[in-house]
C-alpha positions in Angstrom: -107.0 155.0 -146.3 -104.4 152.3 -147.1 -102.9 152.6 -143.6 -106.3 151.9 -141.9 -106.9 149.0 -144.3 -103.5 147.5 -143.4 -104.2 148.0 -139.6 -107.7 146.3 -139.9 -106.2 143.4 -141.9 -103.5 142.9 -139.2 -106.2 142.6 -136.6 -107.9 139.8 -138.4 -106.5 136.4 -137.8 -107.6 132.8 -137.6 -105.9 132.3 -134.3 -108.0 132.5 -131.2 -106.9 135.0 -128.7 -105.2 133.1 -125.9 -106.1 134.1 -122.4 -103.0 135.2 -120.6 -102.6 132.9 -117.6 -101.5 134.3 -114.3 -98.3 133.0 -112.9 -98.7 130.7 -109.9 -96.2 129.7 -107.2 -95.2 126.1 -107.7 -93.6 124.2 -104.8 -90.9 121.6 -105.4 -89.6 119.1 -102.8 -86.3 117.3 -103.2 -85.9 114.2 -101.0 -83.2 114.7 -98.4 -82.3 118.2 -99.6 -85.2 120.6 -99.1 -87.9 122.7 -100.8 -88.0 125.7 -103.1 -90.7 127.6 -105.0 -90.8 128.9 -108.6 -93.3 131.4 -110.1 -94.5 129.7 -113.3 -97.5 129.9 -115.7 -99.8 126.9 -116.0 -99.1 126.3 -119.7 -95.3 125.9 -119.3 -94.0 122.5 -120.5 -92.3 120.2 -118.1 -89.0 120.3 -120.1 -88.9 124.1 -119.5 -89.8 123.7 -115.8 -86.8 121.5 -115.4 -84.6 124.2 -116.9 -86.0 126.7 -114.4 -85.6 124.3 -111.5 -81.9 123.7 -112.5 -81.2 127.3 -111.5 -82.5 126.6 -107.9 -81.1 123.1 -107.2 -78.1 122.7 -109.5 -79.4 119.4 -110.9 -79.1 118.9 -114.7 -82.6 118.6 -116.4 -81.8 115.2 -118.0 -81.2 113.8 -114.5 -84.5 115.0 -113.1 -87.8 113.2 -112.8 -90.9 115.3 -111.6 -93.7 113.4 -109.8 -97.0 115.0 -108.9 -99.6 113.1 -107.0 -97.9 109.8 -107.7 -97.7 110.4 -111.4 -94.5 111.1 -113.3 -94.8 114.2 -115.5 -93.7 113.7 -119.0 -91.5 116.2 -120.9 -94.4 117.4 -123.2 -96.9 117.7 -120.3 -97.7 121.1 -118.9 -98.4 122.3 -115.3 -102.2 122.6 -115.9 -102.7 119.6 -113.6 -100.9 121.4 -110.7 -103.2 122.7 -108.0 -101.5 125.5 -106.1 -104.2 125.8 -103.5 -103.8 122.1 -102.4 -100.3 122.8 -101.1 -98.9 119.5 -102.3 -95.4 120.0 -103.8 -94.1 118.5 -107.0 -91.5 115.9 -106.0 -88.1 116.2 -107.8 -86.2 113.0 -108.0 -82.6 112.9 -109.4 -80.0 110.4 -110.2 -76.4 110.4 -111.2 -75.6 110.7 -114.9 -75.3 107.6 -117.1 -71.5 107.8 -116.9 -71.6 107.7 -113.1 -74.2 104.9 -113.1 -71.9 102.6 -115.0 -69.2 102.8 -112.3 -65.5 102.8 -112.7 -64.0 99.4 -113.2 -66.9 97.4 -114.4 -66.4 94.0 -112.8 -64.1 91.6 -111.1 -60.5 91.8 -112.5 -60.7 95.6 -113.1 -61.6 95.4 -116.8 -64.7 95.5 -119.0 -67.1 92.7 -118.7 -66.7 90.2 -121.6 -69.5 90.2 -124.1 -71.7 92.6 -122.1 -72.6 96.0 -123.6 -72.4 98.9 -121.2 -75.7 99.9 -119.5 -77.1 103.0 -121.4 -80.2 104.0 -119.4 -79.6 104.7 -115.7 -83.4 104.5 -115.0 -83.8 100.9 -116.1 -81.5 98.3 -114.6 -82.1 94.7 -115.6 -84.6 93.0 -113.4 -82.3 90.3 -112.1 -79.2 92.5 -112.0 -76.5 92.7 -114.6 -75.7 89.5 -116.4 -73.1 87.2 -114.9 -72.4 85.9 -111.5 -72.8 87.8 -108.2 -69.2 88.9 -108.4 -69.6 90.6 -111.7 -72.3 93.0 -110.4 -70.6 96.3 -109.8 -71.6 99.3 -107.7 -73.1 102.3 -109.5 -71.1 104.7 -107.2 -67.6 103.3 -107.2 -67.7 100.5 -109.8 -66.3 98.1 -107.3 -67.4 94.5 -107.7 -70.3 93.7 -105.4 -70.6 90.1 -104.4 -72.9 89.6 -101.4 -72.5 93.2 -100.0 -74.3 94.8 -103.0 -77.8 96.3 -102.2 -80.0 95.5 -105.2 -83.5 96.3 -103.8 -85.3 99.1 -105.6 -82.5 99.0 -108.2 -80.1 100.8 -105.9 -77.0 98.7 -106.9 -74.7 100.2 -104.3 -72.2 98.6 -101.9 -73.5 98.5 -98.3 -70.9 101.1 -97.1 -71.8 103.5 -100.0 -75.5 103.2 -99.2 -74.9 104.1 -95.6 -73.1 107.3 -96.8 -75.7 108.3 -99.4 -79.0 107.0 -97.8 -80.1 110.3 -96.4 -79.2 112.2 -99.6 -81.3 109.7 -101.6 -84.2 110.1 -99.2 -84.1 107.1 -96.9 -84.7 107.9 -93.2 -83.2 105.9 -90.3 -85.7 105.4 -87.5 -83.5 103.6 -85.0 
């Protein structure tokens, strides 16, 4: 009698029974690298999706940005907005880590810039470049001082030669 009472009490709960969602195939596209697919459930958080994607593409989750239909997916979002029948992949953008983004030497003369704190967030460069003259702007890749050969458009902040080497990897296509 007591055992049946315990079993019936365990069955009672205030939580609603959650419907188990079927896994779906989610397509990912990395500019300049390729595509891959993961089998995920719709209620998986984006932060977990990034961990699963790391196994496929060897990009650290903190360096990933996921964009679906022109909207960046936030860490707390889930994949409920993804339509697997539409065939449109989730775009995976990546950037170098914050240490790589700061560059090596930091400015003209080989030392740290005077009175300028290091840039902490690699996704938000100052609108008008780093403070100081043109010569103090340094490349994100090598840290060499830029001067007039630094490409600043779209926040790239790379030397011309470095951009030519990395353009296809970043996702730029040369049409000529």
